[in-house]
Every structure is written in C-alpha cells, then in structure tokens.
N, C-alpha and C positions, 0 to 999 in steps of 0.2 A: 387593574379595565383591561380590557385584549387592545393592544393596539391592530391600529388600522391596517387595512389590508389596500390600501389606491398603490396601484406599483409606481414607485419611484424612475425617475433616468438616474443614470448613469451620468460619465463627469461625459460622454458624448454625445450625452441628446438621445441617448437608447436606451429603452428598459430594463435593464438590471435582467430581467432571467435572460435576453436577447443576445447579454455579452457575454453571461455567463455560460451560452453554449459553443461560441464562436469560439473560444481559448479550447474545446476541448480537443476538435483533432488537432491541433497542436503539441497540446497536456502527448496526448499518448504516441505522436509519434516522436517527441524528445525522452520521454523515459524509457518508447522504447531500442532508440540508438542509445542513450545513459548503459543499460544493462545488457546490449552485444558487444560491449565492448568491456565492460566488468566480467562477464563470462571471458570471452574472448581470450583476457588477462589471469584467468583462472586455468581455464583447458594449459595454455602455454606452461604454467607452473609446475600442471598436473602433472606433461608429457612429460618436462625435466627430471620427472620424481621415477619415471616408470621404465628405468633405464632398466636393463635387461643384466643378472649379477648371474658371472660364469664364475666357476669354480675350477679349478686344476693342476690334478697332482699330477708331479714331472717322472717323466718316464724311471725305475730305480733297475737300478745294476747293481748282483750279491755275484762274487768271483771267488771260486774255491779251487785251490792249487792251480794249475795251471789252465784248465775250460772253465770259461768265464761265462756265466748261466744271467741271461737279463729274462726278465720278469716286465710285463708291458704293463706299465700304468695304466689308473682307468681315471678315465674324467668326465665327469660327470659337470651339465650343467642346470642351475636351477633359473626357471623364468620367476620374477618380483611378480608376485600377484599383485590384478589390480586394485586397484582404492578407488572405497566405496567412498570415501568421509571429506573428500578434492573435494568437488562440486556440491555446495550446501543440496539437501532434498528438493521437490521444491509437488512431492505429490503425484502425483498425472499429467500438472503440465510446465508446457517449458521453463528456463530462469526469464526470459521474454514477456513471458504471460504472465508471471508470477508477481513482477516488479508492480505492476502499471494495477495490481490487488488488495482493494481497502478492506476487503469484505467476501468469504468468512478466510478464514487461514487455510492456505492450498496444503499446507502437512498435518492438518488435523485430521479428526473426522468428521464433522459439520462437511454436509453437502447439499442442492439445491437442485432439482432434480425442474424447477418451472421459474421463469423468472420473478413474476410474483410473489414468493418463497422465497428467492434471494433478495427483493427489494425489500420484505417485510419481516425478517432474518437480521436482516443492516439499519433499518428502521426506528425499531424495537428494541434489538438489544443495545448496537452500536451508537445509533445518534439519541435517543430517548423519548421517541414520540411514546407517549401511551395510550392512548387509542388512535390514534394515523386512522387520515381517508381517503383512503387510496384507490387513484384513476387507473386508469385501462392501460394494459401494456404495449405501444406504442413501438412498434420495429421499424428500427432502420436501416438492417440488414435481417438476411435468413441466421444471425448470429448473434443481432448486440439490437436494445432498442432501448426504452425508457418508461420511466414507471411516477407520476406526481403523486406526490404527502402531503396533507395536511391536519392541520393539528386537528382542525375544525372546520367543517364543509367553508363555510364562507375565509379561514385561515387562508393563509401565503400560500405559495406552492412550494414545495423542494424537488427538483425535479433529479432520481437519481436515475443511474447508468449501470447500466449492464449488461454480458456479454458470457453466450459460453462458449468456452473455451478448449480447450485443444482433450481435455479427459468426461464433455461431452453431457460436464453441469454448467450450473451458471454462478455469475462472482459478479461483486456491487466496483466497481470502478471510480467512481466517483455520486458524487449529491452539490447539489448549486445550490442555493433558492435565490428565488424573487428577490430579496431586499438583505441579501448578506455572501460578500463575497471574502476570501481571502486572498489575496496577491501576494500576502511573503505567509510562508514557504510555494517557490514553485510546486508543483507535484514528482513527482520522482525524482526531488533529491538532495542531497544527502545530510540531514542537520544533527547538531552535535548541544552540549548544553552551555549557556541556557538559549534558549527558541527567542530567534527573535522574531517578530508578525507583524503583519500589515494587513488592509482591510478598509471596508466601510460597511456599512450597513446598517437600520433601526430597529430600537425593540422594547421593550415593556423597562420603564427609568430607564434609556439607552444601554443592558447591559450586554454586553457578550460575553461569553464565554468559551477561552478556546484551550481547549484540553492533546496530550498526545496522548495515544493507546500503544501498544505493541498490539503488533499482528493477531487475529481470534480473542482480545482480552478484553471484557469490559471492564475492565479497571483501570483507572487513567498513572498513566504512568506521574504525571505532574500536570498541574492548570493554575490556566490567570485568567483575573477577570480585567475588562476595559471598557471604556466609556464609547460611544459610541453617537446617532442621532436618536431622541422621545419621539419628534413628530413624524410628520407627514415626509418631511422630508431626510434621508442614510447621511453619514456625515462620516468623515474617519477615524477608527483608533490602529492605533499600535503601541506596541509597549515588548518583551520579554515575557517571555512564560518558565518560570523552572518546574525542571523535571528529572528523572531520574533513569539516564543511559544506560543504556543494559547492555552499551559498546559494539552492539552487532545487529545485524537482525531487520525486518522492515516493519512498517507500523502506519497510523496512521494519525494527519492532526482533524481536530473534527474543530467547527467553528459553531456556537447554537445562539439562539435566542428563544427567551425564556418565558410562558405563557402569564398573565397576569395573576389567573386563578387561582395554579395549582401549585406554578414551577419546575408543571411537564415541558419539553422543548416545543419551542411554536415552530423555528425553524430551525437551517441546519444548513452547515457546507464543511464535506470532507474532501482532503484530499491523501493519498499514497506519498509515503516516504523511509526512504532508509535512517536508518543508526553510525553513527560513526564515532569513535574516539571510543570514550570514557571512564571510566578509573582504575 
C-alpha cells in the first residue's frame, strides 16, 4: 500500500518542505567556509614543500710548483619542480565548489549540460527512483535552481537542488523530501565509522533506509534501516550506520523511504559529506 501524500507538519508547525528549503542557504554557507579552511591549510603545507633546492660547488684551487692555478668552480641552482598532487584534483571546478557536490563526481567523466539531465542522473542512479515524474526546472538565479521529483504523479515531492559550477556544467548539491528529513549528519560535515544519524519522516511500514556512498558510486559503503512514522504523521528516528570508511575523500549520505508496490524509492533526502579516519 502506498503511503498517503498528505503533507505533514514539522516541529515548528510548518510543512516539512518549507523547513527543508530554509536550511539550504545556511548549509551551503557553512560548507563553503569549511572548505576554504581546508584548502588554506593544504596550500600552506604545499608552500613549505616548494622550497628551492640549491647545490653549490665551492671554488677548487690547484697549486703546481710556485705558481698557483685557480679553477673556478661551477655553481648550479636547481628549482624544485612544482608538485601536482599536494592539492587533490577537482576536475574543472574549485575545491570550495567540489565540497558542496553530491552528484556527479567532479573528478569523473560524467558531465551534464542541462539542469534537467543532472537531476535525472542523480534521481535514477543515486537516489533509486524507478520511473520518476519530473517537474519543471525552477530557476533560483542564472546558475542554480530546483526540480521536483516524484515516484508517481500523486507521490510526495523530493526537491533536487542543482547549480552550474565554474566548468559550466551542472551538479546536484542536495535533495530534500517533503516527508523525510536528515538532521544528522549536517551537510558538509566530516564523518567516520560508525555514522550516527538522526531525522524524522514517514513511509511504508515506517521504514527509512540510510546509506553512505562514495561520490560518483552507486554501490553503498554501508547502510542501515530505521523505523519512523507509518501513518499520516512523521516520527523521529535515530541510530548508527555501519559502513566501510575509505579513510578520505568525499561522498553522500542518502535517506530514502520505499514504495510499498515495488520497493523502489518513494522519497529521498541526500547531503554531501567528507570522510575522515579509516582503518
């Protein structure tokens, strides 16, 4: 049985869809500040390693009999080659931009020339919608906007946010469902194993799946299942997800509820994260 599509209200009395959109500008500002600090520290370390390597051969003097003969020594200065691996590659975009991306991988080969293509790629490949219904692109400014995705025409809306970054192609930055929210982890945060999650929502039999993905991959590093609301009202959920931490890099945490008909995604929320630690 498909879950009802009656729009629930969040803790402050507003529809959850409105709550989801209120945190997006704040989230992106936090992410940008975080990545600016990371890049600054990496560049500082790189500058230290770029010191000039200078080799000097001192003047040599040879004396034969009473007449000294002086041979001028040669002085060789070798500039240390510029390193290319001190700062991780980010494709054609900046490190600050890359920190906000959930799909596709900026260092991979997949690129989208339109916002609609970027939304479809994320919805079907990452979020797991089987046969989604797409709304019209709603521009926020000249380089960003949103598209609503639904599992069925009368299903709940999952709003997917996209932006055209400095390489002039389109990337997905977030997805926020009207009846499913992740409050932990915070977008842009660095996560380790196990992953502590919190949120609220409702779905078929109350089940919520939370999975961790390496950016650009459709195979999860780990996943967990939690019980939220199963009726008209959403309910909170929390717990830990066991996952294999690669010890670095970037990824996404995806929360979904499933359709009672075929098990495909009914609603989805996704946030960008970084990976720390590892075994």
